[in-house]
C-alpha positions as CSV (number, residue, x, y, z in Angstrom):
1,X,12.5,-12.8,7.3
2,X,11.3,-12.2,10.8
3,X,8.5,-14.1,12.6
4,X,6.7,-10.7,13.1
5,X,6.1,-10.4,9.4
6,X,5.5,-12.9,6.6
7,X,4.3,-13.4,3.1
8,X,1.4,-15.8,2.5
9,X,0.6,-16.8,-1.1
10,X,-2.9,-18.0,-2.1
11,X,-3.2,-17.4,-5.9
12,X,-4.1,-15.0,-7.3
13,X,-3.3,-13.1,-4.1
14,X,-0.1,-12.5,-2.1
15,X,-0.5,-11.2,1.5
16,X,2.1,-9.5,3.6
17,X,0.9,-10.2,7.1
18,X,2.1,-8.0,10.1
19,X,2.3,-10.4,13.0
20,X,3.1,-8.8,16.3
21,X,-0.2,-9.0,18.2
22,X,1.3,-8.4,21.7
23,X,2.2,-4.9,20.5
24,X,-0.7,-4.4,18.1
25,X,1.7,-4.7,15.2
26,X,3.9,-1.8,16.3
27,X,6.4,-1.6,13.5
28,X,10.0,-2.4,14.5
29,X,13.1,-1.9,12.3
30,X,13.4,-5.6,11.6
31,X,9.8,-5.6,10.3
32,X,10.6,-2.7,8.0
33,X,13.8,-4.3,6.9
34,X,11.9,-7.5,5.8
35,X,9.4,-5.7,3.6
36,X,11.5,-5.2,0.4
37,X,12.4,-8.8,0.1
38,X,8.7,-9.8,0.7
39,X,7.6,-7.4,-2.0
40,X,10.2,-8.7,-4.4
41,X,9.1,-12.3,-3.8
42,X,5.5,-11.4,-4.5
43,X,6.5,-9.5,-7.6
44,X,8.6,-12.4,-9.0
45,X,5.8,-14.9,-8.4
46,X,3.6,-15.2,-11.6
47,X,0.7,-16.6,-9.5
48,X,0.4,-13.4,-7.5
49,X,-1.7,-10.8,-9.3
50,X,-2.5,-8.5,-6.4
51,X,-0.5,-7.9,-3.1
52,X,-2.4,-7.2,0.1
53,X,-0.9,-5.9,3.4
54,X,-2.9,-6.5,6.6
55,X,-2.6,-7.0,10.3
56,X,-3.6,-10.6,10.5
57,X,-5.2,-11.5,13.9
58,X,-3.6,-8.7,15.8
59,X,-6.7,-6.6,16.0
60,X,-4.8,-3.7,14.5
61,X,-3.2,-2.8,11.2
62,X,-0.3,-1.2,12.9
63,X,-0.4,0.9,16.0
64,X,2.6,3.0,15.1
65,X,6.3,2.6,15.7
66,X,7.8,0.2,18.3
67,X,8.6,2.9,20.9
68,X,10.8,0.4,22.8
69,X,13.4,0.9,20.1
70,X,13.6,4.7,20.2
71,X,16.4,5.0,22.7
72,X,18.6,2.9,20.5
73,X,17.6,3.7,16.9
74,X,17.5,7.5,17.6
75,X,20.5,7.7,19.9
76,X,22.6,9.5,17.3
77,X,22.1,11.3,14.0
78,X,23.8,8.3,12.3
79,X,21.5,5.7,13.8
80,X,18.5,7.9,13.1
81,X,19.4,8.2,9.5
82,X,20.0,4.4,9.2
83,X,16.6,3.7,10.7
84,X,15.0,6.3,8.4
85,X,16.7,4.8,5.4
86,X,15.4,1.3,6.3
87,X,11.9,2.6,6.6
88,X,12.1,4.6,3.4
89,X,13.4,1.6,1.5
90,X,10.4,-0.5,2.7
91,X,7.9,2.1,1.7
92,X,9.5,2.7,-1.6
93,X,9.4,-1.0,-2.3
94,X,5.7,-1.1,-1.7
95,X,5.0,2.1,-3.7
96,X,7.1,0.9,-6.6
97,X,5.7,-2.7,-6.7
98,X,4.5,-3.1,-10.3
99,X,1.5,-5.1,-9.2
100,X,-1.5,-3.5,-7.6
101,X,-1.3,-3.3,-3.8
102,X,-4.1,-3.0,-1.2
103,X,-3.9,-2.2,2.5
104,X,-6.7,-3.9,4.5
105,X,-7.1,-2.0,7.7
106,X,-8.9,-3.3,10.8
107,X,-8.4,-1.5,14.1
108,X,-5.6,1.0,14.8
109,X,-3.6,2.5,11.9
110,X,-1.3,5.1,13.5
111,X,2.0,6.7,12.5
112,X,4.0,4.2,10.6
113,X,0.9,2.2,10.0
114,X,-0.5,5.2,8.0
115,X,2.8,5.5,6.2
116,X,2.7,1.8,5.1
117,X,-1.0,2.0,4.1
118,X,-0.4,5.2,2.0
119,X,2.4,3.4,0.1
120,X,-0.2,1.0,-1.2
121,X,-2.3,1.8,-4.3
122,X,-5.6,1.4,-2.5
123,X,-6.9,1.2,1.1
124,X,-9.9,-0.6,2.5
125,X,-10.7,0.0,6.2
126,X,-13.5,-1.3,8.4
127,X,-15.9,0.9,10.4
128,X,-14.5,1.7,13.8
129,X,-10.8,1.7,12.6
130,X,-8.8,4.6,14.0
131,X,-6.2,6.7,12.2
132,X,-3.6,9.2,13.3
133,X,-0.2,10.6,12.2
134,X,1.5,11.8,15.4
135,X,5.1,13.1,14.8
136,X,4.0,16.5,16.2
137,X,3.3,14.8,19.5
138,X,6.9,13.6,19.6
139,X,8.6,16.7,18.5
140,X,9.3,15.3,15.0
141,X,8.5,16.0,11.4
142,X,6.9,13.5,9.0
143,X,9.4,12.4,6.4
144,X,9.3,13.8,2.9
145,X,8.2,10.6,1.2
146,X,5.4,10.0,3.7
147,X,4.2,13.6,3.4
148,X,4.3,13.5,-0.4
149,X,2.0,10.4,-0.3
150,X,-0.4,12.1,2.0
151,X,-0.5,15.2,-0.1
152,X,-1.2,13.2,-3.2
153,X,-4.1,11.4,-1.6
154,X,-5.8,14.0,0.5
155,X,-4.4,17.4,-0.5
156,X,-2.6,20.1,1.6
157,X,-5.5,21.2,3.8
158,X,-6.3,17.8,5.2
159,X,-2.6,16.9,5.4
160,X,-1.9,20.0,7.5
161,X,-5.0,19.3,9.6
162,X,-3.9,15.8,10.7
163,X,-0.2,16.6,11.0
164,X,-0.6,19.9,12.8
165,X,-2.9,18.3,15.4
166,X,-1.7,14.7,15.6
167,X,-5.3,13.9,16.4
168,X,-6.9,10.4,16.2
169,X,-9.8,10.2,13.8
170,X,-12.2,7.4,12.7
171,X,-12.6,5.5,9.5
172,X,-15.7,7.4,8.4
173,X,-13.7,10.7,8.4
174,X,-10.8,8.9,6.7
175,X,-13.2,8.0,3.9
176,X,-14.5,11.5,3.7
177,X,-11.0,13.0,3.3
178,X,-10.0,10.2,0.8
179,X,-7.4,8.7,3.1
180,X,-9.1,5.4,2.4
181,X,-10.8,4.3,-0.7
182,X,-13.5,1.8,0.6
183,X,-15.2,1.5,3.9
184,X,-16.2,-2.0,5.0
185,X,-18.4,-3.1,7.9
186,X,-16.7,-3.5,11.3
187,X,-14.1,-6.3,11.3
188,X,-14.6,-7.0,7.5
189,X,-11.8,-5.0,5.9
190,X,-9.7,-8.1,5.0
191,X,-12.6,-10.0,3.5
192,X,-13.7,-6.8,1.6
193,X,-10.1,-6.3,0.4
194,X,-9.8,-9.9,-0.8
195,X,-13.0,-9.5,-2.8
196,X,-11.7,-6.2,-4.2
197,X,-8.4,-7.8,-5.1
198,X,-10.2,-10.7,-6.8
199,X,-12.0,-8.2,-9.1
200,X,-8.7,-6.7,-10.0
201,X,-7.1,-10.1,-10.6
202,X,-9.8,-11.1,-12.9
203,X,-9.0,-8.5,-15.6
204,X,-5.9,-8.1,-17.8
205,X,-2.9,-7.9,-15.6
206,X,-1.0,-6.2,-18.4
207,X,-3.7,-3.5,-18.3
208,X,-3.6,-3.0,-14.5
209,X,0.2,-2.8,-14.4
210,X,0.3,-0.5,-17.4
211,X,-2.4,1.7,-15.8
212,X,-0.3,1.9,-12.6
213,X,2.7,2.9,-14.6
214,X,0.7,5.5,-16.5
215,X,-0.7,7.1,-13.3
216,X,2.8,7.1,-11.7
217,X,4.2,8.8,-14.8
218,X,1.5,11.4,-14.9
219,X,2.0,12.1,-11.2
220,X,5.7,12.5,-11.8
221,X,5.3,15.1,-14.6
222,X,4.4,13.4,-17.8
223,X,2.1,15.4,-20.0
224,X,-0.4,14.2,-22.6
225,X,2.2,14.0,-25.3
226,X,5.1,12.5,-23.4
227,X,6.9,9.9,-25.4
228,X,6.9,7.4,-22.5
229,X,3.2,7.8,-22.1
230,X,2.6,7.3,-25.9
231,X,4.9,4.2,-26.0
232,X,3.1,2.7,-23.1
233,X,-0.3,3.3,-24.8
234,X,0.8,1.8,-28.1
235,X,2.4,-1.2,-26.4
236,X,-1.1,-2.3,-25.4
237,X,-2.1,-3.1,-28.9
238,X,0.7,-5.7,-29.4
239,X,0.3,-7.6,-26.1
240,X,-1.3,-11.0,-25.9
241,X,-4.1,-9.9,-23.6
242,X,-5.4,-7.4,-26.1
243,X,-5.2,-10.0,-28.9
244,X,-7.5,-12.3,-27.1
245,X,-9.5,-9.6,-25.3
246,X,-10.9,-7.9,-28.4
247,X,-11.7,-11.3,-30.0
248,X,-13.4,-12.4,-26.9
249,X,-15.6,-9.3,-27.0
250,X,-16.6,-10.0,-30.6
251,X,-17.2,-13.7,-29.9
252,X,-19.2,-12.9,-26.7
253,X,-17.0,-15.0,-24.5
254,X,-14.7,-14.5,-21.5
255,X,-11.2,-13.4,-22.4
256,X,-8.3,-15.8,-21.6
257,X,-5.7,-13.4,-20.3
258,X,-2.3,-14.9,-20.1
259,X,0.0,-12.0,-18.8
260,X,1.5,-13.2,-15.5
């Protein structure tokens, strides 16, 4: 792990903290390379119910890529591919985390910052935060995985708008086009995301993870009668959370969910 990124655990939350304040959390290759192991660590820890990603005290979520690396990492097609593969592996690790993930966005969320936020299940941003996806200003094209996530969240029209122009836009517009899910007061994204995460952590974790798997399957092409979808649905009736959950409902008490 690098000092510029770390995992903090405060049950029921795990928090991946971007920690490069001198560069407003500009994402370097070593930061991207550290992400899969951090996600795996949070996934393996039964005390972590929800994983947050945020910019700590840097005053930004992530102000894009670390441009000081460009001459090295993009010097040849081979080095460019290696860098791209490292970034894709990080984003895929976040996207495929079985536990719910939330990006808490205060300040700038540009380029790779948007990529990282979009790999999360949910995004909470504070008023005054700024967004932009700027490969067009560098003569580049947004990678396929990043573009796919944008399309799924905001549709083709808004995706073309922000990619064709590379413009910077504010959190209220991000909420309007559904790039973010919740808008918090200025400077309050992290506290709002923690409250949101606590709500998620309070219900059945079997249910939240199964719901995440169901949504992913439907997005990948499952139909209503897909055998995998049916098996996932039926599995719910045999898990321990349901066994206590329905009894708790009948007995008018709080359920004692045990799935870790």
